[in-house]
Residue, then its C-alpha position, 0 to 999 in steps of 0.5 A: m927536142e924539136t927545133f923551129v926557126v922563126a925570124g932567124t931565131e931557133i926555138q926548141l921544144g922538149p925536155d929541159p936538159v937540167t930539170g927534164l920538164p917540158t920547156l921552150r928554149i928560145q935562142a937569145t937573139p933580140w927577137g927571142a928576148c922579146l918573145a921570151q919576155l912576152l911568154a915568161e914573167p919575169l924574163p929568165p936569164p939566158r942559159d947556154g945561149c937560150y931563154a928557158v921558158p917552162h911549158d906548162h898549162q899557163l904557157d899553153a893558154q898564152l900561146c893559144d891566146l896569141v894565135e887567136l889574137f893573130i887570127t882575129a886581127r888577120y880576118a878583121h883587117p885583111d888589108l892592113l895585116q899581111l899575116r900568112l897563116l900557112s907560110q914556110e917563111v914564118 
């Protein structure tokens, strides 16, 4: 399972330990809850300290849409939005 840390919240990508299906496991922090709620409807209850969000074609499309939104906002308003697309800090 690959693990990333964003805004102090661990996000793991890999097979769900119970079902074996591809899953994003998002640490149950306040930021993690917001991200999980954005990606999953309804918000799944946390299990083992993480929200398990199935990684399917719909989720993949949502993630691509979010990336496109951030890129569009960054280039449309470079003085208002300070989003670094290639930063180790993000």
